[in-house]
C-alpha positions in Angstrom: 0.0 0.0 0.0 1.4 3.4 -0.9 2.0 5.9 1.9 0.8 9.4 1.9 4.3 10.5 1.2 4.6 8.2 -1.9 1.4 9.7 -3.3 2.5 13.2 -2.9 5.9 12.5 -4.4 4.2 11.1 -7.4 2.4 14.4 -7.9 5.1 16.9 -6.7 4.2 19.2 -9.6 0.7 19.5 -8.2 2.2 20.2 -4.7 4.4 23.0 -6.1 1.4 24.5 -8.0 -0.6 24.5 -4.8 2.3 26.3 -3.1 2.5 28.9 -5.9 -1.2 29.4 -5.5 -0.7 30.1 -1.8 2.0 32.5 -2.7 -0.4 34.5 -4.9 -3.0 34.3 -2.2 -0.8 36.0 0.5 0.7 38.4 -2.0 4.2 37.0 -2.2 6.4 39.0 -4.5 10.0 38.9 -5.8 10.7 41.8 -3.5 9.9 39.6 -0.5 12.7 37.2 -1.6 15.2 40.1 -1.6 14.1 41.2 1.8 14.4 37.7 3.3 17.8 37.1 1.8 18.9 40.6 3.1 18.2 39.3 6.7 20.6 36.3 6.3 23.8 38.1 7.5 22.0 39.3 10.6 20.6 35.9 11.7 23.0 33.2 10.4 25.4 33.5 13.3 22.5 32.9 15.8 21.2 29.7 14.3 22.9 27.5 16.9 21.6 29.4 19.8 18.1 29.5 18.4 18.2 25.7 17.8 19.5 25.0 21.3 16.6 27.1 22.7 14.2 25.3 20.4 15.0 21.8 21.8 15.5 23.0 25.3 11.9 24.2 25.3 10.7 20.9 23.8 12.4 19.1 26.7 10.2 21.0 29.1 7.0 19.7 27.6 6.4 15.9 28.1 3.8 15.7 25.3 6.3 17.1 22.8 9.3 15.3 24.3 7.8 11.9 24.1 8.2 11.7 20.3 12.0 11.9 20.7 12.8 8.3 21.5 16.4 8.1 20.2 18.1 10.0 23.0 20.9 12.5 22.5 21.9 11.0 19.1 18.4 11.7 17.7 18.4 15.2 19.1 21.8 15.9 17.4 20.3 14.7 14.1 17.2 16.8 14.6 19.3 19.9 15.4 21.2 19.4 12.1 17.9 19.1 10.3 16.6 22.3 11.8 19.8 24.1 10.8 19.3 23.0 7.2 15.6 24.2 7.5 16.7 27.7 8.6 19.4 27.8 5.9 16.7 26.9 3.4 14.4 29.5 4.7 16.8 32.4 4.0 18.2 30.8 0.8 16.0 32.8 -1.6 15.3 29.7 -3.7 11.6 28.6 -3.2 11.2 26.1 -6.1 9.6 22.7 -6.3 12.5 21.0 -4.5 12.1 23.5 -1.6 8.4 22.7 -1.3 9.1 18.9 -1.3 11.6 19.3 1.5 9.1 21.4 3.5 6.3 18.9 3.0 8.6 16.1 4.0 9.4 17.8 7.3 5.7 18.2 7.9 5.0 14.5 7.1 7.9 13.4 9.3 6.1 15.2 12.2 3.0 13.2 11.3 4.9 9.9 11.3 6.4 10.4 14.7 3.0 11.4 16.2 3.8 15.0 17.1 0.4 16.8 17.8 -0.1 19.6 15.3 -0.6 22.2 18.0 3.1 21.7 19.1 4.2 22.2 15.5 2.5 25.5 15.3 3.8 26.6 18.7 7.3 25.5 17.9 7.3 27.6 14.7 5.9 30.6 16.7 8.8 30.3 19.2 11.3 30.1 16.4 9.8 33.0 14.6 9.9 35.1 17.8 13.6 34.2 18.3 14.4 35.2 14.7 12.8 38.6 15.1 14.6 39.3 18.4 18.0 38.5 16.7 17.1 40.7 13.8 16.2 43.6 16.1 19.5 43.2 17.9 21.7 43.0 14.8 19.9 45.2 12.2 21.9 48.2 11.3 19.8 49.7 8.6 16.7 51.7 8.4 14.2 50.7 11.2 11.3 51.1 8.7 12.9 48.6 6.4 13.3 46.1 9.3 9.5 46.2 9.7 9.0 45.3 6.0 11.7 42.5 6.3 10.0 41.0 9.2 6.7 41.1 7.4 8.2 39.1 4.5 9.8 36.6 6.9 6.4 36.3 8.6 4.7 35.5 5.3 7.4 33.0 4.3 7.0 31.1 7.6 3.3 31.2 7.3 3.6 29.5 3.9 5.9 26.9 5.4 3.3 26.3 8.1 0.6 25.9 5.4 2.7 23.2 3.8 3.2 21.4 7.2 -0.6 21.6 7.8 -1.2 20.2 4.4 0.9 17.2 5.3 -1.1 16.7 8.4 -4.4 17.0 6.5 -3.3 14.7 3.8 -2.3 12.0 6.3 -5.6 12.5 8.2 -7.5 12.1 4.9 -5.5 9.0 4.0 -6.1 7.4 7.5 -9.7 8.2 7.3 -9.9 6.5 3.8 -8.1 3.4 5.2 -10.5 3.3 8.1 -13.5 3.4 5.8 -12.0 0.7 3.6 -11.4 -1.5 6.6 -15.0 -0.9 7.8 -16.3 -1.8 4.3 -14.2 -5.0 4.3 -15.6 -5.8 7.7 -19.2 -5.4 6.4 -18.4 -7.6 3.3 -16.7 -10.2 5.5 -19.8 -10.3 7.8 -22.1 -10.7 4.8 -20.0 -13.5 3.4 -19.8 -15.2 6.7 -23.6 -15.2 6.9 -24.1 -16.4 3.4 -21.7 -19.3 3.9 -22.8 -20.2 7.4 -26.4 -21.0 6.3 -25.4 -23.7 3.8 -22.7 -25.0 6.1 -25.2 -25.5 8.9 -27.5 -27.5 6.6 -24.5 -29.6 5.5 -23.6 -30.1 9.1 -27.1 -31.3 10.0 -27.2 -33.7 7.1 -23.8 -35.1 7.8 -24.7 -35.6 11.5 -27.8 -37.6 10.3 -25.9 -39.8 8.0 -23.3 -40.5 10.6 -25.6 -41.2 13.4 -28.8 -42.6 11.9 -29.4 -46.3 12.6 -30.2 -48.1 9.4 -31.5 -45.1 7.5 -33.8 -45.6 4.5 -32.1 -45.3 1.1 -34.5 -42.5 0.2 -33.4 -40.6 3.3 -29.8 -41.1 2.5 -30.3 -39.9 -1.0 -32.3 -36.9 0.2 -29.5 -35.8 2.6 -26.9 -36.3 0.0 -28.9 -34.2 -2.5 -29.3 -31.5 0.2 -25.5 -31.5 0.8 -24.9 -31.1 -2.9 -27.3 -28.2 -3.2 -25.8 -26.4 -0.2 -22.3 -26.9 -1.5 -23.5 -25.4 -4.8 -24.8 -22.4 -2.9 -21.5 -21.9 -1.0 -19.6 -22.2 -4.2 -21.8 -19.6 -5.8 -21.0 -17.2 -3.0 -17.3 -17.7 -3.4 -17.6 -17.4 -7.2 -19.5 -14.1 -6.9 -16.9 -12.8 -4.5 -14.1 -13.8 -7.0 -15.9 -12.1 -9.8 -16.4 -8.9 -7.8 -12.7 -8.7 -7.0 -11.6 -9.4 -10.6 -11.0 -6.4 -12.8 -13.4 -6.7 -15.8 -11.8 -7.1 -19.2 -13.6 -5.1 -21.9 -14.9 -7.1 -24.9 -14.3 -5.4 -28.2 -16.6 -6.3 -31.1 -18.1 -4.6 -34.2 -21.2 -2.6 -33.5 -23.7 -0.9 -35.7 -24.7 2.6 -34.4 -28.1 2.5 -36.0 -30.0 3.3 -32.8 -27.9 6.2 -31.6 -27.2 8.0 -34.9 -29.6 10.9 -34.9 -30.2 14.5 -35.6 -31.9 16.7 -33.0 -33.7 20.0 -33.7 -34.9 22.3 -30.9 -38.1 24.3 -31.5 -39.1 27.6 -29.9 -40.4 25.9 -26.8 -37.1 24.2 -26.1 -38.4 20.7 -27.0 -35.9 18.5 -28.9 -37.3 16.6 -31.9 -35.1 13.6 -32.7 -34.9 12.1 -36.2 -33.0 8.8 -36.5 -30.9 8.6 -39.7 -30.4 5.4 -41.8 -27.8 3.0 -40.7 -24.3 2.9 -42.1 -23.6 0.0 -44.5 -20.4 -1.0 -42.7 -20.0 -1.5 -38.9 -18.0 0.9 -36.8 -15.7 -0.9 -34.4 -15.5 -0.1 -30.7 -12.8 2.4 -30.1 -14.0 4.7 -32.9 -14.6 8.3 -31.7 -17.9 10.1 -31.6 -17.9 13.8 -32.4 -20.6 16.4 -31.9 -20.7 18.9 -34.7 -23.1 21.8 -35.4 -23.7 23.7 -38.6 -25.8 26.2 -36.6 -26.4 26.4 -32.8 -30.0 25.4 -33.3 -29.3 22.1 -35.1 -26.7 20.0 -33.3 -25.8 16.7 -35.0 -24.2 13.6 -33.6 -21.9 12.1 -36.2 -19.4 9.3 -36.2 -15.7 9.7 -37.1 -13.9 6.5 -38.0 
């Protein structure tokens, strides 16, 4: 069974198109890219401190801390991943690969079972730390700093939207799996009922044949016939189930389109008068295309194109 991540990776172009749509929705512009990259020299040196604070805060919250099961080695790897995430954030390159990496981060949080509220809170804390560092290290115009912070805010909000999309996609996938399992349970229950009835009849007849003292030949024949009928019913249930599970194969054969070749004319009241045309002298094979053509809007005509 494909995971939610496999499905998304098979349609990464759709994921990037959705991200671009979100960019347009929030008014993301090329100027925002320039503002974000301009903040890089002010924040890059503080990444390690921000990351240490990030995981120290996680350690103070048991519900968030419980997803870290690999000890200090896992925390070291997670810190390295967060450093890459921050570097990506200020890289200025927000292409399809960037979106894939962001979505994968979100899906990883889903896999380890981190509640979504902690993801939102963690990004909020990281955002706050970045703005404090910017305020401390910014040497330019204070009004420009406000605009830079606005662009960073928008970019982090877009990242959060990708993460939430991963959570929603996995929630939908789990819901669909649950519904499929429920459907399978209903089918299994129905099959069990349909098979139990003939098996009970067979069991009764077998019991009679094994325990009856000197049964009459007619009775023996009757019970054997009953067993045969019930086995046929059970076999029919199994055959029907097999046919249901089997993908149908289309049967191609020549077909005259006499009964569907027509011309329709609409009158002033909107009623369509249909006139069937004479049949073609040669058959049209399945797979031929049907085209609707119209000389005038009032007289549509269904014709066949070989």
